[in-house]
C-alpha beads as a LAMMPS data file, in Angstrom:
LAMMPS data file: protein, C-alpha beads

135 atoms
134 bonds

1 atom types
1 bond types

-500.0 500.0 xlo xhi
-500.0 500.0 ylo yhi
-500.0 500.0 zlo zhi

Masses

1 110.0

Atoms # bond

1 1 1 436.578 203.406 -432.596
2 1 1 439.199 205.092 -430.417
3 1 1 437.971 207.776 -428.073
4 1 1 440.199 210.818 -427.706
5 1 1 441.710 211.252 -424.234
6 1 1 440.654 214.274 -422.252
7 1 1 436.934 214.111 -422.969
8 1 1 434.138 213.585 -420.452
9 1 1 433.740 210.052 -421.829
10 1 1 437.489 209.345 -421.683
11 1 1 439.109 211.638 -419.087
12 1 1 442.802 211.771 -418.305
13 1 1 443.318 209.534 -415.250
14 1 1 446.027 211.122 -413.136
15 1 1 447.805 210.896 -409.778
16 1 1 448.866 213.850 -407.626
17 1 1 452.639 214.558 -407.702
18 1 1 453.335 212.553 -404.481
19 1 1 451.361 209.681 -406.130
20 1 1 448.996 209.535 -403.130
21 1 1 445.633 210.399 -404.762
22 1 1 443.878 209.596 -408.024
23 1 1 441.836 212.163 -409.951
24 1 1 440.491 212.830 -413.433
25 1 1 440.546 215.794 -415.786
26 1 1 438.850 216.524 -419.084
27 1 1 438.224 219.429 -421.420
28 1 1 434.722 220.905 -421.569
29 1 1 432.962 224.127 -422.523
30 1 1 431.097 226.244 -419.982
31 1 1 429.427 229.548 -420.843
32 1 1 431.194 229.498 -424.218
33 1 1 434.633 229.159 -422.594
34 1 1 436.971 226.146 -422.824
35 1 1 437.687 224.799 -419.335
36 1 1 439.399 221.892 -417.629
37 1 1 437.152 219.940 -415.289
38 1 1 439.102 218.304 -412.460
39 1 1 437.304 215.689 -410.342
40 1 1 438.934 214.671 -407.074
41 1 1 436.650 212.303 -405.195
42 1 1 433.367 214.241 -405.030
43 1 1 435.050 217.648 -405.420
44 1 1 434.898 219.245 -408.870
45 1 1 437.263 222.089 -409.760
46 1 1 437.359 224.147 -412.959
47 1 1 440.404 225.773 -414.541
48 1 1 440.690 228.013 -417.593
49 1 1 441.853 225.674 -420.395
50 1 1 444.403 228.298 -421.473
51 1 1 446.448 227.435 -418.402
52 1 1 448.083 224.477 -420.174
53 1 1 449.620 226.601 -422.931
54 1 1 450.361 229.533 -420.627
55 1 1 452.013 227.371 -417.949
56 1 1 454.152 225.597 -420.550
57 1 1 455.333 228.909 -422.006
58 1 1 456.121 230.303 -418.554
59 1 1 458.104 227.173 -417.603
60 1 1 460.109 227.337 -420.850
61 1 1 461.017 230.985 -420.110
62 1 1 461.773 230.108 -416.474
63 1 1 464.221 227.482 -417.732
64 1 1 464.889 224.950 -414.863
65 1 1 462.963 223.439 -412.070
66 1 1 460.168 225.343 -410.293
67 1 1 458.562 224.416 -406.963
68 1 1 454.885 223.436 -407.239
69 1 1 453.789 225.047 -403.939
70 1 1 450.233 223.719 -403.985
71 1 1 447.847 225.501 -401.594
72 1 1 444.099 225.862 -401.083
73 1 1 442.553 229.138 -402.226
74 1 1 442.225 230.347 -398.616
75 1 1 445.976 229.961 -397.975
76 1 1 448.664 232.213 -399.445
77 1 1 450.855 230.649 -402.122
78 1 1 454.616 230.644 -401.600
79 1 1 456.321 233.178 -403.894
80 1 1 458.065 231.794 -406.956
81 1 1 455.957 228.633 -407.169
82 1 1 453.656 227.257 -409.874
83 1 1 450.743 227.838 -407.467
84 1 1 451.657 231.522 -406.996
85 1 1 451.949 232.008 -410.762
86 1 1 448.520 230.353 -411.273
87 1 1 446.882 233.121 -409.210
88 1 1 449.169 236.064 -409.965
89 1 1 448.072 239.349 -411.505
90 1 1 451.303 238.995 -413.537
91 1 1 450.222 235.847 -415.430
92 1 1 448.712 236.128 -418.964
93 1 1 445.098 236.262 -417.728
94 1 1 445.905 238.615 -414.835
95 1 1 444.711 236.391 -411.983
96 1 1 443.303 233.017 -411.017
97 1 1 443.206 230.180 -413.566
98 1 1 440.887 228.414 -411.110
99 1 1 437.296 229.360 -411.930
100 1 1 435.136 228.137 -409.018
101 1 1 435.153 230.592 -406.098
102 1 1 436.315 228.801 -402.968
103 1 1 437.947 226.052 -405.068
104 1 1 440.355 228.073 -407.206
105 1 1 443.555 226.876 -405.532
106 1 1 445.506 223.642 -405.839
107 1 1 446.726 224.696 -409.319
108 1 1 450.198 223.436 -408.319
109 1 1 448.760 220.044 -407.349
110 1 1 446.466 219.200 -410.241
111 1 1 447.965 220.880 -413.346
112 1 1 451.528 219.484 -413.236
113 1 1 450.519 215.787 -413.645
114 1 1 448.344 216.722 -416.635
115 1 1 451.269 218.627 -418.165
116 1 1 453.412 215.520 -417.623
117 1 1 450.776 213.235 -419.206
118 1 1 450.652 215.549 -422.240
119 1 1 454.451 215.385 -422.597
120 1 1 454.882 219.098 -421.830
121 1 1 456.652 218.853 -418.474
122 1 1 458.696 216.682 -416.172
123 1 1 457.344 216.445 -412.604
124 1 1 459.009 215.117 -409.460
125 1 1 457.115 212.522 -407.410
126 1 1 458.532 212.882 -403.896
127 1 1 456.352 212.720 -400.739
128 1 1 456.650 216.558 -400.431
129 1 1 458.129 219.663 -402.052
130 1 1 457.890 218.567 -405.672
131 1 1 459.017 220.600 -408.657
132 1 1 458.396 220.665 -412.386
133 1 1 460.100 221.897 -415.541
134 1 1 459.154 222.242 -419.180
135 1 1 460.068 219.534 -421.670

Bonds

1 1 1 2
2 1 2 3
3 1 3 4
4 1 4 5
5 1 5 6
6 1 6 7
7 1 7 8
8 1 8 9
9 1 9 10
10 1 10 11
11 1 11 12
12 1 12 13
13 1 13 14
14 1 14 15
15 1 15 16
16 1 16 17
17 1 17 18
18 1 18 19
19 1 19 20
20 1 20 21
21 1 21 22
22 1 22 23
23 1 23 24
24 1 24 25
25 1 25 26
26 1 26 27
27 1 27 28
28 1 28 29
29 1 29 30
30 1 30 31
31 1 31 32
32 1 32 33
33 1 33 34
34 1 34 35
35 1 35 36
36 1 36 37
37 1 37 38
38 1 38 39
39 1 39 40
40 1 40 41
41 1 41 42
42 1 42 43
43 1 43 44
44 1 44 45
45 1 45 46
46 1 46 47
47 1 47 48
48 1 48 49
49 1 49 50
50 1 50 51
51 1 51 52
52 1 52 53
53 1 53 54
54 1 54 55
55 1 55 56
56 1 56 57
57 1 57 58
58 1 58 59
59 1 59 60
60 1 60 61
61 1 61 62
62 1 62 63
63 1 63 64
64 1 64 65
65 1 65 66
66 1 66 67
67 1 67 68
68 1 68 69
69 1 69 70
70 1 70 71
71 1 71 72
72 1 72 73
73 1 73 74
74 1 74 75
75 1 75 76
76 1 76 77
77 1 77 78
78 1 78 79
79 1 79 80
80 1 80 81
81 1 81 82
82 1 82 83
83 1 83 84
84 1 84 85
85 1 85 86
86 1 86 87
87 1 87 88
88 1 88 89
89 1 89 90
90 1 90 91
91 1 91 92
92 1 92 93
93 1 93 94
94 1 94 95
95 1 95 96
96 1 96 97
97 1 97 98
98 1 98 99
99 1 99 100
100 1 100 101
101 1 101 102
102 1 102 103
103 1 103 104
104 1 104 105
105 1 105 106
106 1 106 107
107 1 107 108
108 1 108 109
109 1 109 110
110 1 110 111
111 1 111 112
112 1 112 113
113 1 113 114
114 1 114 115
115 1 115 116
116 1 116 117
117 1 117 118
118 1 118 119
119 1 119 120
120 1 120 121
121 1 121 122
122 1 122 123
123 1 123 124
124 1 124 125
125 1 125 126
126 1 126 127
127 1 127 128
128 1 128 129
129 1 129 130
130 1 130 131
131 1 131 132
132 1 132 133
133 1 133 134
134 1 134 135
C-alpha cells in the first residue's frame, strides 16, 4: 500500500532554499482547521493550509521572480518579498499565515520548497537572497 505524501506518517522531506537544513512538513487538522505542520529540528511551526493555494495565485498574478525575504516573526520583513506577503494585511486572510505566536515568521524560508516539491513553483537555491516564481 502506498502512503500519500504530506501526512504525519509520510511527511514531505524538504531542504531550505540554500539547501543547508532539512525539515519536514505535513497536513493536519487543528481545532477544525486544516494546517501545515513544519518540523525543523525540535521546533514545530504551524501555517494555515490555505497558504499554498493563496501563495500560488499571488505568484501567478505577480508574474516573474519574487524575493523570498525570510525573517523571524520579531524582525520586520523586507517589502515586496514572499515573507512580507505572508504576514500582510493585504493577503487573502488579512494577516499572518503562521499560526503559532512567536513562531509565525520564516514563511519565506519554509513554504517555497514545499511549493517546489508540489510542482507549483520554481525556487532558487543560492547561499543567500533566493527568489521564487509560479510554475
